[in-house]
C-alpha positions, 0 to 999 in steps of 0.5 A, a space after each residue: 585370367 591374364 587380364 585380371 592380373 594386368 591392372 594389378 601389376 600396373 598398379 603395383 608398378 606405378 606405386 613402387 615407381 612413385 614411392 622411389 621418386 618420392 624417396 629420391 626427391 626427399 633425399 635430394 631435398 635433405 641433401 640440398 638443405 644440408 649443403 646449404 647449411 654447410 655452405 653457410 657455415 663454411 662460406 668464409 673459407 670458400 670465399 678465401 679459396 676463391 679469392 686466393 690467387 692461384 700461385 703456380 709452382 715456379 720451378 726456377 724460383 724454387 731452385 733459387 730458394 734451394 741454393 740457400 737452404 740447409 738442414 737448419 736454415 733457409 738463408 745460408 749462403 752456399 759454399 765458397 766458389 759457388 759459381 762452378 756449381 750454379 752458373 753456366 760455363 760461359 757465365 762462370 768464365 765471364 765472372 772469372 775473367 772479370 775478377 782477374 782483370 778488375 780484382 787483384 791481378 798479376 798483370 803489369 801496367 803494360 799488359 793491362 790495356 791489351 788484356 782489357 781490350 781482349 776481355 771487352 771484345 770477347 764479352 761485350 756482345 754477350 754480357 754487359 761489361 762492368 769495370 769492377 770485380 764481380 762475384 755471384 750475388 755480390 759476395 766477397 772472397 770467403 765464406 758468407 754464412 747465415 744471411 740477415 735477410 733473403 727475398 726472391 721474387 719473379 720478375 718475368 720468365 726465368 728472371 728473378 730479383 734476389 735481395 740479400 742482406 749480408 749484415 754489417 750494412 752490406 746489401 745487394 739487389 741481384 737480377 738473376 737470369 736462369 737457363 735450363 741446361 742438361 735438365 736443370 737450372 743454371 745462372 746465365 747472368 746476375 746483375 748485382 747492385 749494392 744498396 743502402 
């Protein structure tokens, strides 16, 4: 009696197995055709995604951009005395001393040579000495407000070019070096050139 049912069970098993394979195979064929159609329709987008370079998020560059952002602008020069907030203590001291020496000064003609020598002895091994008053991004003494143009580009790790058009013919190219300090970025050097 069991022998009669064995061939029937095997036959039923084989048929059900074959029908499952056929339905999966048919489903795969339908899915493949749908995918091919979708691929043909969206090929330009796929190519654009593949061709677009992966631009990794650069936190230093974002930090620099945020310096100039307000609720209403992406190109607003920060408040007066930004060096205190944005620069390392060392670079802030360097800028301040250069301003005291090469800017308006209370030094007498007799005091000036000794002060300049102390300044150069102190800073020449740390920063390039420029014999001029120097403030961050080439700003003047006062509030700058809205900038005409601002471009920030990465040159290499933690070094960026910040190009600023202040308007009225005043433009600067700034090579800015960032360092991490207490979990955030600070400017540790800014070489400023005035351009036409």
